[in-house]
C-alpha positions in Angstrom: -18.2 29.6 -82.6 -16.4 28.6 -79.4 -14.1 26.3 -81.4 -13.1 29.2 -83.7 -12.3 31.4 -80.7 -10.1 28.6 -79.3 -8.4 28.3 -82.6 -7.6 32.0 -82.8 -6.2 31.8 -79.2 -3.9 29.0 -79.9 -3.0 30.3 -83.4 -1.1 33.1 -81.6 1.1 30.4 -79.9 2.4 28.7 -83.1 6.1 29.2 -82.6 7.5 27.2 -85.6 7.6 30.4 -87.6 10.3 31.6 -85.2 12.6 28.6 -85.8 14.4 30.6 -88.4 15.8 34.1 -88.5 16.1 36.7 -85.6 13.2 35.3 -83.6 14.8 31.9 -83.1 16.3 32.9 -79.7 12.8 33.9 -78.5 11.4 30.6 -79.7 14.0 28.6 -77.8 13.3 30.6 -74.6 9.6 29.8 -74.9 10.2 26.1 -75.4 12.6 25.9 -72.5 10.0 27.7 -70.3 7.3 25.2 -71.1 9.7 22.3 -70.6 10.6 23.7 -67.2 6.9 24.2 -66.4 6.2 20.6 -67.2 9.2 19.4 -65.2 8.2 21.6 -62.3 4.7 20.3 -62.3 5.8 16.7 -62.4 8.6 17.1 -59.9 6.4 19.2 -57.6 3.7 16.5 -57.7 6.1 13.7 -56.9 7.7 15.6 -54.0 4.3 16.6 -52.7 3.3 13.0 -52.6 6.6 12.0 -51.0 6.3 14.5 -48.2 2.6 13.7 -47.7 3.4 10.0 -47.3 6.2 10.9 -44.9 3.9 13.0 -42.7 1.3 10.2 -42.6 3.9 7.6 -41.7 5.3 9.8 -38.9 1.8 10.5 -37.5 1.2 6.7 -37.3 4.6 6.2 -35.6 3.8 8.9 -33.1 0.5 7.2 -32.2 2.3 3.9 -31.9 4.8 5.4 -29.5 2.1 6.8 -27.3 0.4 3.3 -27.3 3.8 1.7 -26.3 4.3 4.2 -23.4 0.7 3.8 -22.2 0.9 0.0 -22.3 4.2 -0.1 -20.5 2.7 2.0 -17.7 -0.3 -0.2 -17.5 1.9 -3.3 -17.1 3.9 -1.4 -14.4 0.6 -0.6 -12.5 -0.6 -4.3 -12.8 2.8 -5.7 -11.4 2.9 -3.0 -8.6 -0.7 -3.8 -7.6 0.1 -7.6 -7.5 3.2 -7.0 -5.4 1.4 -4.6 -3.0 -1.6 -7.0 -2.5 0.7 -9.9 -1.6 2.8 -7.8 0.7 -0.3 -6.4 2.4 -1.6 -10.0 2.9 1.7 -11.1 4.4 1.8 -8.2 6.8 -1.9 -8.0 7.8 -3.1 -11.5 6.9 -6.4 -10.1 5.5 -7.5 -12.1 2.4 -9.2 -9.0 1.0 -5.8 -7.6 0.3 -5.3 -10.4 -2.3 -7.9 -8.9 -4.6 -5.4 -6.7 -6.5 -3.1 -9.7 -6.8 -5.8 -12.0 -8.2 -7.0 -9.3 -10.6 -3.4 -8.8 -11.8 -3.0 -12.5 -12.5 -6.1 -12.3 -14.7 -4.8 -9.3 -16.6 -1.0 -9.6 -16.9 -0.9 -12.1 -19.7 -3.2 -10.0 -21.9 -1.3 -6.8 -21.1 2.1 -8.3 -21.8 0.8 -9.8 -25.1 -0.5 -6.4 -26.1 2.9 -4.9 -25.2 4.7 -7.6 -27.2 2.4 -7.0 -30.2 3.2 -3.3 -30.1 6.9 -3.9 -29.9 7.2 -6.5 -32.7 8.2 -4.0 -35.3 11.2 -2.7 -33.3 13.8 -5.4 -32.7 15.4 -3.6 -29.8 12.1 -2.9 -28.1 11.0 -6.5 -28.8 14.0 -7.8 -27.0 13.4 -5.5 -24.1 9.8 -6.6 -23.9 10.9 -10.3 -23.9 13.3 -9.5 -21.0 10.5 -7.7 -19.2 8.2 -10.7 -19.7 10.8 -12.9 -18.1 11.1 -10.5 -15.2 7.3 -10.2 -14.7 7.1 -14.0 -14.8 9.8 -14.3 -12.2 8.1 -11.6 -10.1 4.7 -13.4 -10.1 6.5 -16.7 -9.4 8.1 -15.2 -6.3 4.8 -13.6 -5.2 3.1 -17.0 -5.6 5.8 -18.7 -3.4 5.5 -15.9 -0.9 1.7 -16.2 -0.9 1.8 -20.0 -0.5 4.2 -19.7 2.4 1.9 -17.1 4.1 -1.2 -19.2 3.5 0.5 -22.1 5.2 0.6 -20.0 8.4 4.3 -19.8 8.1 4.5 -16.1 8.7 8.1 -16.2 9.8 9.0 -18.0 6.6 7.1 -15.4 4.6 8.9 -12.6 6.5 12.2 -14.2 5.8 11.4 -14.3 2.1 10.5 -10.6 2.2 13.7 -9.8 4.0 15.8 -11.5 1.4 14.9 -8.6 -0.9 14.4 -11.0 -3.8 10.9 -9.6 -4.5 12.2 -6.0 -4.4 15.0 -6.9 -6.9 12.4 -8.3 -9.3 10.2 -5.2 -8.9 13.2 -2.8 -9.3 14.3 -4.8 -12.4 10.8 -4.7 -13.9 10.4 -1.0 -13.3 13.8 -0.3 -14.7 13.0 -2.4 -17.9 9.7 -0.5 -18.3 11.5 2.7 -17.8 14.0 1.8 -20.6 11.1 0.9 -22.9 9.4 4.2 -22.2 12.6 6.2 -22.5 13.3 4.6 -25.9 9.8 5.4 -27.1 10.1 9.0 -25.7 13.3 9.4 -27.8 11.5 8.0 -30.9 8.5 10.3 -30.2 10.7 13.4 -30.2 12.5 12.3 -33.4 9.3 11.5 -35.2 7.6 14.7 -34.1 10.5 16.7 -35.5 10.5 14.6 -38.7 6.7 15.2 -39.1 7.2 19.0 -38.6 10.1 19.0 -41.1 8.1 17.1 -43.7 5.0 19.4 -43.3 7.2 22.5 -43.6 8.9 21.1 -46.6 5.6 20.2 -48.3 4.3 23.7 -47.7 7.4 25.3 -49.0 7.4 23.0 -52.0 3.7 23.8 -52.8 4.4 27.5 -52.5 7.5 27.3 -54.7 5.7 25.2 -57.4 2.7 27.5 -57.4 4.8 30.7 -57.5 6.9 29.2 -60.3 3.9 28.2 -62.2 2.4 31.7 -61.9 5.7 33.2 -63.0 6.0 30.9 -65.9 2.4 31.5 -67.0 3.0 35.2 -66.7 6.0 34.7 -68.9 3.9 32.7 -71.3 1.4 35.6 -71.4 4.1 38.0 -72.1 5.5 36.0 -74.9 2.0 35.3 -76.3 1.5 39.1 -76.6 4.8 39.5 -78.4 3.9 36.6 -80.7 0.6 38.2 -81.5 2.4 41.2 -82.8 4.4 38.8 -85.0 1.5 36.5 -86.0 1.8 37.4 -89.6 5.4 36.1 -89.7 4.6 32.9 -87.8 1.4 31.8 -89.6 2.9 28.6 -90.9 4.0 27.5 -87.3 0.7 28.4 -85.5 -0.9 25.0 -86.0 2.1 23.1 -84.5 2.4 25.6 -81.7 -1.3 25.1 -80.8 -0.8 21.4 -80.6 2.3 21.7 -78.4 0.5 24.2 -76.1 -2.5 21.9 -75.7 -0.2 19.0 -74.9 1.7 21.1 -72.3 -1.5 22.3 -70.6 -3.0 18.8 -70.8 0.0 17.4 -69.0 -0.5 19.7 -66.0 -2.3 17.9 -63.1 -4.1 21.1 -62.1 -7.3 22.4 -63.8 -6.3 25.1 -66.3 -9.2 27.3 -67.6 -8.9 30.1 -70.2 -11.7 32.7 -70.7 -12.3 35.4 -73.3 -12.7 39.1 -72.5 -16.4 38.3 -71.8 -15.6 35.8 -69.1 -16.7 32.8 -71.3 -14.9 29.5 -71.3 -12.6 29.1 -74.3 -10.3 26.4 -73.1 -10.1 23.7 -70.3 -7.4 21.0 -70.0 -8.3 17.3 -69.3 -7.7 17.9 -65.5 -10.8 20.1 -65.5 -12.9 17.0 -66.1 -11.4 15.2 -63.1 -11.4 18.2 -60.8 -14.4 20.2 -61.9 -16.4 17.8 -64.0 -16.0 20.4 -66.9 -15.2 19.4 -70.5 -15.2 20.9 -74.0 -19.0 20.7 -74.0 -19.0 23.8 -71.7 -16.9 26.0 -74.1 -18.6 29.3 -74.6 -20.4 29.1 -71.3 -19.8 32.0 -68.8 -17.4 30.8 -66.1 -19.8 32.2 -63.4 -22.3 29.6 -64.5 -19.7 26.8 -64.1 -18.1 27.8 -60.7 -18.3 30.5 -58.1 -15.8 31.5 -55.4 -17.6 31.4 -52.0 -17.1 32.2 -48.4 -17.2 28.7 -46.9 -18.2 30.0 -43.4 -21.1 32.0 -44.7 -21.8 29.9 -47.9 -22.1 33.2 -49.8 -20.4 34.4 -53.0 -17.2 36.4 -52.8 -15.0 38.2 -55.2 -12.8 35.8 -57.2 -9.1 36.0 -58.1 -10.3 36.1 -61.7 -12.2 39.3 -61.1 -9.3 40.9 -59.4 -7.0 39.9 -62.2 -9.3 41.5 -64.8 -9.7 44.7 -62.7 -6.1 45.2 -61.4 -4.0 43.2 -63.9 -1.1 41.1 -62.8 -1.0 37.7 -61.2 -3.3 36.9 -58.3 -3.4 33.9 -56.0 -5.8 32.8 -53.3 -4.6 33.6 -49.8 -4.5 30.1 -48.4 -7.2 27.6 -49.4 -10.2 29.1 -51.2 -13.5 27.4 -51.8 -15.6 27.1 -55.0 -19.1 25.9 -55.6 -19.8 24.0 -58.9 -22.9 24.1 -60.9 -24.0 20.7 -59.5 -23.8 22.1 -55.9 -20.6 20.5 -54.9 -18.2 22.5 -52.8 -14.5 22.1 -53.3 -11.4 23.6 -51.5 -8.9 24.8 -54.1 -5.6 26.7 -54.4 -5.9 29.0 -57.4 -3.8 31.4 -59.5 -5.3 33.8 -62.1 -3.8 36.3 -64.6 -5.3 38.4 -67.5 -4.5 37.7 -71.2 -3.7 40.8 -73.2 -3.0 41.6 -76.9 -0.9 44.2 -78.8 -3.1 47.1 -77.6 -2.8 45.9 -74.0 -6.6 45.5 -74.0 -7.7 42.4 -72.0 -8.5 39.5 -74.3 -9.4 37.1 -71.4 -7.9 35.5 -68.4 -6.3 32.2 -67.4 -6.9 30.5 -64.1 -5.2 27.4 -62.6 -7.1 25.6 -59.9 -5.6 22.8 -57.7 -7.9 20.5 -55.7 -6.7 20.7 -52.1 -9.1 18.3 -50.5 -6.5 15.7 -49.8 -4.0 18.4 -48.6 -6.6 19.9 -46.4 -7.4 16.5 -44.9 -3.6 15.9 -44.3 -3.2 19.3 -42.7 -6.2 18.7 -40.5 -5.0 15.2 -39.5 -1.6 16.6 -38.7 -3.1 19.5 -36.7 -5.3 17.0 -34.8 -2.2 14.9 -34.1 -0.2 17.9 -32.8 -3.2 19.0 -30.7 -3.6 15.6 -29.3 0.1 15.5 -28.4 -0.1 18.9 -26.8 -3.2 17.9 -24.9 -1.5 14.7 -23.7 1.4 16.8 -22.4 -1.0 19.3 -20.8 -3.1 16.6 -19.2 -0.2 14.7 -17.7 1.3 15.5 -14.3 4.7 15.8 -15.9 6.6 19.1 -16.6 8.0 19.6 -20.1 10.6 22.2 -20.9 13.3 23.0 -23.4 16.7 24.8 -23.4 19.1 26.1 -25.9 22.1 24.1 -27.0 24.1 25.8 -24.1 21.7 24.4 -21.6 20.1 27.8 -20.7 16.3 28.1 -20.9 14.7 30.6 -23.3 11.4 29.2 -24.6 8.6 29.5 -22.0 7.4 26.4 -20.2 3.8 27.0 -18.8 3.9 23.6 -17.1 7.1 24.5 -15.2 5.8 27.9 -14.1 2.4 26.5 -13.1 4.1 23.9 -10.9 6.8 26.1 -9.3 5.0 29.6 -9.4 8.1 31.2 -11.1 7.5 34.0 -13.5 9.1 33.8 -17.0 11.8 36.3 -15.9 12.6 34.1 -12.9 12.7 31.0 -15.0 14.7 32.1 -18.0 18.4 31.3 -18.3 19.6 29.4 -15.3 16.8 30.7 -13.1 15.1 27.4 -13.0 17.8 26.2 -10.6 16.5 28.5 -8.0 13.4 26.3 -7.7 15.6 23.4 -6.8 16.1 22.6 -3.1 19.2 24.5 -1.8 20.8 21.2 -0.7 20.4 19.7 -4.2 21.3 22.8 -6.3 25.0 22.4 -6.5 24.8 18.7 -7.4 22.1 19.4 -10.1 24.1 22.3 -11.6 27.3 20.3 -11.8 25.6 17.2 -13.3 23.6 19.3 -15.8 26.7 21.2 -17.0 28.6 18.0 -17.4 25.8 16.4 -19.5 25.6 19.6 -21.7 29.3 19.6 -22.2 29.4 15.9 -23.2 26.2 16.1 -25.2 24.9 13.1 -23.3 21.4 12.5 -21.9 20.9 13.8 -18.4 19.0 12.1 -15.6 18.7 13.5 -12.1 16.5 13.3 -9.0 16.1 16.3 -6.8 13.5 18.2 -4.7 11.6 20.9 -6.5 9.9 23.8 -4.7 6.3 24.0 -5.6 4.1 27.1 -5.9 2.8 26.6 -2.4 6.3 26.4 -0.9 6.3 22.7 -0.3 9.1 20.5 -1.8 8.4 17.6 -4.1 10.8 14.9 -5.2 11.0 14.8 -9.0 13.1 13.0 -11.6 14.3 14.9 -14.6 15.3 13.3 -17.9 16.7 15.5 -20.6 17.9 14.5 -24.1 19.8 16.5 -26.7 18.1 17.2 -30.1 20.8 16.6 -32.7 20.9 18.4 -36.1 22.0 16.7 -39.3 25.5 18.1 -38.9 25.9 16.4 -35.5 25.5 19.5 -33.4 23.0 20.0 -30.6 20.2 22.3 -31.6 18.3 22.2 -28.2 17.5 20.1 -25.2 14.1 18.6 -24.4 13.5 17.8 -20.7 10.7 16.4 -18.6 10.1 16.3 -14.9 7.9 13.7 -13.3 6.8 13.0 -9.7 8.7 10.4 -7.7 7.5 11.6 -4.3 5.7 8.3 -3.5 8.7 6.3 -4.5 11.0 8.3 -2.3 8.6 8.0 0.6 8.3 4.2 0.0 12.1 3.9 -0.1 12.5 5.9 3.1 9.7 3.8 4.8 11.4 0.6 3.6 14.8 1.7 5.0 13.2 2.6 8.3 11.3 -0.8 8.3 14.5 -2.7 7.6 16.3 -0.8 10.3 13.6 -1.4 12.8 13.5 -5.1 11.9 17.3 -5.4 12.2 17.1 -3.6 15.6 14.3 -5.9 16.7 16.1 -9.1 15.7 19.2 -7.9 17.6 17.1 -6.9 20.6 15.2 -10.2 20.6 18.5 -12.2 20.4 19.8 -10.1 23.3 16.7 -10.4 25.4 16.4 -14.2 24.9 20.2 -14.7 25.5 20.1 -12.6 28.7 18.3 -15.3 30.9 20.7 -18.0 29.7 23.6 -16.8 31.8 21.7 -16.9 35.1 20.2 -20.2 34.1 23.6 -21.7 33.4 25.0 -20.2 36.6 22.1 -21.7 38.5 22.7 -25.1 37.1 26.4 -24.9 38.0 25.4 -23.8 41.5 23.1 -26.8 41.9 25.9 -29.1 40.6 28.8 -27.7 42.6 27.2 -25.8 45.5 25.9 -27.0 48.8 22.3 -27.7 49.7 22.1 -24.2 51.2 22.4 -22.6 47.8 19.6 -24.7 46.1 16.7 -22.4 47.2 18.3 -19.3 45.8 19.3 -21.1 42.6 15.8 -22.4 42.1 14.4 -18.9 42.7 16.4 -17.1 40.0 16.1 -20.0 37.5 12.3 -19.8 38.0 12.4 -16.0 37.6 14.4 -16.1 34.4 12.1 -18.8 32.9 9.1 -16.7 33.7 10.8 -13.7 32.1 11.4 -15.7 28.9 7.9 -17.0 29.0 6.5 -13.4 29.3 8.5 -12.2 26.3 7.2 -15.0 24.2 3.6 -14.6 25.4 3.8 -10.8 24.5 5.0 -11.7 21.0 2.2 -14.2 20.6 -0.4 -11.7 21.8 0.8 -9.1 19.3 0.7 -11.8 16.5 -2.9 -12.8 17.5 -4.2 -9.3 17.6 -2.5 -8.4 14.3 -4.3 -11.4 12.7 -7.6 -10.7 14.4 -7.4 -14.0 16.2 -7.3 -12.8 19.9 -10.6 -13.4 21.5 -11.6 -11.6 24.7 -13.4 -13.5 27.5 -15.9 -10.6 28.1 -17.9 -10.7 31.4 -19.3 -8.2 33.9 -16.4 -7.3 36.3 -15.6 -4.8 39.0 -12.7 -2.9 37.5 -11.2 -2.4 41.0 -10.3 -6.1 41.2 -8.0 -6.4 38.2 -6.5 -3.0 39.2 -5.6 -4.4 42.7 -4.2 -7.6 41.1 -2.1 -5.6 38.7 -0.7 -3.4 41.5 0.1 -6.5 43.5 2.1 -7.9 40.6 4.0 -4.7 40.0 4.7 -3.8 43.6 7.7 -6.1 44.3 9.7 -4.6 41.5 8.7 -1.1 42.5 9.7 -1.6 46.1 13.0 -3.2 45.0 13.9 0.1 43.3 12.8 2.1 46.5 9.9 3.7 44.6 6.5 4.5 46.0 3.1 3.3 44.6 -0.1 5.1 45.4 -3.4 3.4 44.5 -6.7 5.3 44.5 -9.8 3.3 43.6 -13.6 4.2 43.7 -15.3 3.4 47.0 -18.1 1.6 45.1 -17.9 -1.1 42.5 -16.9 0.0 39.0 -18.8 -2.3 36.7 -17.6 -2.8 33.1 -17.9 -5.5 30.5 -14.3 -6.7 29.8 -11.7 -9.4 30.0 -10.4 -9.6 33.5 -7.0 -11.0 32.6 -6.4 -8.7 29.7 -7.3 -5.5 31.6 -5.0 -6.6 34.4 -2.3 -7.1 31.6 -2.9 -3.6 30.3 -2.4 -1.9 33.7 0.5 -4.2 34.7 2.3 -3.1 31.5 1.7 0.5 32.3 2.9 0.2 35.8 6.0 -1.8 34.6 6.6 1.0 32.1 6.4 3.7 34.8 8.7 1.7 37.0 11.4 1.1 34.3 11.6 4.8 33.2 11.6 6.3 36.7 14.6 6.5 38.9 15.1 5.4 42.5 12.7 7.2 45.0 10.2 8.1 42.2 6.5 8.1 42.9 3.9 6.3 40.8 0.1 6.8 41.0 -2.6 4.4 39.9 -6.1 6.0 40.0 -9.5 4.9 38.7 -12.4 7.4 38.6 -15.8 7.7 36.9 -16.2 10.4 34.2 -19.6 10.4 32.6 -20.3 7.1 30.8 -16.6 6.1 31.1 -14.1 5.0 33.7 -10.7 6.7 33.4 -7.6 4.6 34.5 -4.5 6.8 35.1 -0.9 5.8 35.6 1.2 8.8 36.5 4.9 8.8 37.3 7.7 11.4 38.1 10.2 9.7 35.8 12.1 10.7 32.7 9.2 12.0 30.6 8.8 11.9 26.9 10.0 14.4 24.2 7.1 16.2 22.5 8.1 14.9 19.1 8.1 11.2 20.2 4.6 11.0 21.8 2.9 9.7 18.6 5.7 7.1 18.1 5.8 5.4 21.5 2.9 3.2 20.4 4.9 1.8 17.5 6.0 -1.8 17.8 9.6 -2.3 19.0 9.9 1.4 19.9 11.9 1.5 23.2 12.2 4.4 25.5 10.1 6.8 23.4 13.2 8.8 22.6 14.4 8.8 26.2 18.1 9.1 27.1 18.8 5.4 27.4 17.3 2.0 27.2 16.6 0.5 30.7 15.8 -2.9 32.2 15.4 -4.8 28.9 12.2 -5.7 27.1 11.2 -5.8 23.4 9.4 -2.5 23.1 6.0 -4.0 22.5 4.4 -3.4 25.8 2.7 -0.1 24.9 1.7 -1.5 21.5 0.0 -4.3 23.3 -1.7 -1.9 25.7 -3.1 0.2 22.8 -4.5 -2.8 20.9 -6.0 -4.5 24.0 -7.7 -1.2 25.0 -9.0 -0.8 21.4 -10.5 -4.4 21.6 -12.4 -3.2 24.7 -13.8 -0.2 22.6 -11.7 2.1 24.7 -9.0 4.7 24.1 -5.5 5.4 25.6 -3.6 8.7 25.6 -0.2 9.9 26.9 0.6 13.3 28.4 4.1 14.6 29.1 5.6 18.1 29.1 9.0 16.7 27.9 12.2 15.2 29.4 12.4 15.2 33.2 8.7 16.1 33.7 7.3 12.6 34.1 4.4 11.1 32.1 0.8 10.1 32.5 -1.0 7.4 30.6 -4.9 7.6 30.6 -7.0 4.6 29.6 -10.8 5.2 29.1 -13.2 2.3 29.1 -17.0 2.4 28.6 -18.9 1.7 31.8 -21.4 -1.2 31.9 -25.0 -0.1 31.2 -26.6 -2.0 34.0 -26.7 -5.4 35.8 -24.9 -7.1 38.6 -21.4 -8.4 38.8 -20.2 -11.7 37.5 -17.2 -13.2 39.3 -14.1 -14.1 37.4 -14.6 -17.8 36.5 -12.2 -20.2 38.0 -9.8 -22.1 35.7 -11.2 -25.3 34.3 -10.4 -28.2 36.7 -7.9 -30.7 35.5 -8.7 -34.3 36.3 -6.0 -35.9 38.5 -5.4 -39.5 39.5 -3.9 -41.0 42.6 -2.9 -44.1 40.7 0.4 -44.3 38.7 -0.1 -44.0 35.0 1.7 -45.5 32.0 3.0 -42.4 30.1 4.8 -42.2 26.7 6.9 -39.1 25.9 7.7 -38.6 22.2 10.1 -35.8 21.3 13.1 -35.5 19.0 14.8 -33.1 21.4 16.5 -35.6 23.8 17.0 -33.1 26.6 13.3 -32.1 26.6 12.1 -35.8 26.4 14.5 -37.0 29.2 13.8 -34.1 31.5 10.0 -34.4 31.2 10.3 -38.2 31.7 12.3 -37.7 34.9 9.8 -35.2 36.2 6.9 -37.6 35.6 8.8 -40.5 37.2 9.3 -38.3 40.3 5.5 -38.3 40.5 5.5 -42.1 40.6 4.4 -42.8 37.0 5.7 -45.5 34.7 7.3 -43.5 31.8 9.0 -44.5 28.5 10.7 -42.2 26.1 10.9 -42.2 22.2 13.1 -39.8 20.2 11.2 -40.0 16.8 7.7 -40.5 15.5 8.4 -44.0 14.2 10.0 -45.1 17.6 7.0 -43.6 19.4 4.5 -45.7 17.4 6.6 -48.8 18.1 6.7 -48.0 21.9 3.0 -47.3 21.9 2.2 -50.8 20.4 4.2 -52.6 23.0 3.8 -50.3 26.1 0.0 -49.4 25.5 0.3 -46.2 27.5 -2.7 -44.3 29.1 -1.2 -40.9 28.4 1.0 -39.7 25.5 3.0 -36.4 25.4 4.0 -35.8 21.7 6.1 -33.1 20.2 4.6 -31.6 16.9 7.7 -30.3 15.1 9.6 -33.5 14.5 11.5 -34.4 11.3 10.2 -37.1 8.8 7.1 -38.0 10.8 5.7 -35.0 12.6 3.4 -35.0 15.7 0.2 -34.7 13.6 1.1 -37.9 11.7 1.9 -39.7 14.9 -1.5 -38.6 16.5 -3.5 -39.9 13.5 -1.6 -43.2 13.5 -2.2 -43.7 17.3 -5.9 -43.0 16.9 -6.1 -45.7 14.2 -4.3 -48.3 16.4 -5.9 -50.7 18.9 -6.6 -48.9 22.2 -5.6 -45.7 20.5 -9.0 -44.1 20.9 -9.0 -44.5 24.7 -5.5 -42.9 25.1 -5.2 -39.3 26.2 -3.1 -37.4 23.7 -1.3 -34.1 24.6 0.5 -32.0 21.9 3.8 -30.3 22.9 4.7 -27.2 20.8 5.8 -23.6 20.9 3.2 -22.7 18.2 0.1 -21.6 20.0 -2.1 -19.8 17.5 -5.7 -20.8 16.9 -4.7 -22.4 13.6 -2.1 -24.6 15.4 -4.7 -25.7 18.0 -7.2 -26.5 15.3 -4.6 -28.6 13.4 -3.7 -30.6 16.5 -7.4 -31.2 17.2 -7.9 -32.5 13.7 -5.0 -34.9 14.2 -6.7 -36.4 17.3 -5.1 -34.6 20.2 -7.1 -33.9 23.4 -5.0 -31.0 24.7 -2.5 -28.5 23.0 
């Protein structure tokens, strides 16, 4: 029975009978329509597959670009962490600061290998990554050399390496190369995103066009079938051939085609029905509702189908977007469907035709694309960067929530050129000119400027904008991004200030060390050419200048020891009044020479504290010298000590120049001289107050400065914890040095001939038998023949240094009984330990 119904249906479509006579033109039209339908189906399927593959490829490339950007930033953070760790260790000497460097060494090879793996498909990026690898390798080599120099206690050498700027050049080059890699990937990312969008849009338009065309063609088929039904008596001989051709045409369609009779029973299904719906000819005659049902996917309930609407309303009906059907076996499929009624001569419905396309793959592609777009939007939203677009003219129109959230501008304030009003007034004109020039030349724009944030503060940002070029070569729009460079700008400013301070300090140190040379040279000339009556005065100022140079060097060594945590206090119970009196006695001659007055007020009873006698005297002496230097003639200086609760307060007050309010916090900085005062006076390196603050901190105390401004004088207050209880302990006497009334055999070894000869002459004046050697090898030879009781040996000699000489002497006959004294300007604890290991008795 079903086969007979199908035969009657296809018998109407036998068009061979129209190949002759007046109906031939109608026959040709029908055949052309079916040929076009087949070509449309085949071409639509091929183009759909092409755009689908293009969307998938662009999605993979977008993900790869994000991986490249993320990996490049990771390499940047690893290199920056390594460089920061080494620099921190060089400055502070704390081994804990090397942890980021050591971690970076463990990670950098793997991170660079990952970056090279990601870049291997792009020849340009691969070359950039190779260049970056060479720069990173050079950077780590430089850091290693710097670290080795610092670990060898050669801090000056390490500082010289830092000042060469070689490390900064490597870091700047590495960051620039990473920026080029990221910029290239950002450009690719924009291009691939646009391509993906175009491909998706083209695929959607194509599917819509193919479906609509199919519906229209099927409608035309229905119309012609109705006409052929009226002419079936004249086309009986062609019906069989027409049926075969129609079956072949429907069978060639990749979508499932179903035909029902007026009772809704299945009368035809093409081969695609088996693949899509698992329905074949064995279901002919079965009600279509028993085979499939249109359902509401969200509620899993039945809904009116397009087939029902086609039967009720007539015409062609299509699913609005993806529909869902449930098959008899329970499977649920997303489909895109088109349905139309079939009518005869009397316009009475004779059934319906429905075309169903399986959209599972398309839905998965759409969902994957949507997820990719959402991930990209989420990445932009989650980043600290500001993304915005402009028209081809460079004026903004599309809203940028990230810009408005950062700056607080409304859309009306932002649109057009309004975004420039959020730029710092000093930067606006430059940014406007550079932006207009880039737009006019259609070239990428890069600029750095200060951006006003919503809270009114200004933030340094960098802006990169690139033009989006259409296929015809014109600019469609501009895509721009702002990112935070505040820390970089602050670091650059801090570096400039540090370089300036270091340069000023080097110049100041050279000046201060050269200043005593003139009076020393004059004194020597006076001794050579003057009479005996001038000798006492010459000796006096030579001795004074030598003491001045020694004090400068001692201050520098103290600062170095404190910075490295190697200064040890000799803490004992002392009466604070004693070091105060001693400090006042030391400062008094200079104060009186300037016709100034010093008033000292101390407690009537002992002020017991636990501290280092010499260092506390050094603190107050520096404060008194500071007050003396920055006060004019006739000024008054007060030194007072009083008890306040559990503390003693030491106050040094003067009526001198005073300190500007804005400079109070900076006077404690190393090498800061004058505290912003009108002029630099009486020399010095600007480390006295730095030394005061650090020595007080070692005593668990605090120091503050008070001044109302220039011309009002200043007051420094030192607070120290009072001793809990107990009696006083006297300041221990210096360790006695053994002396001998008998002349000694003494050997002096020093590559500096003037130092060796002058020391030998001084020792001979004392009645000793002295020999001199100007190298380590000569010293060993003299030791073997002279067999001295006492050896003075310089440490820093070429070829064979003092440590080598000391070890050789200790291994020679009578070497163990000889007293060895090391001569050197290096006086840190590490230097003393090194000389002790070499066998020296004194340093």
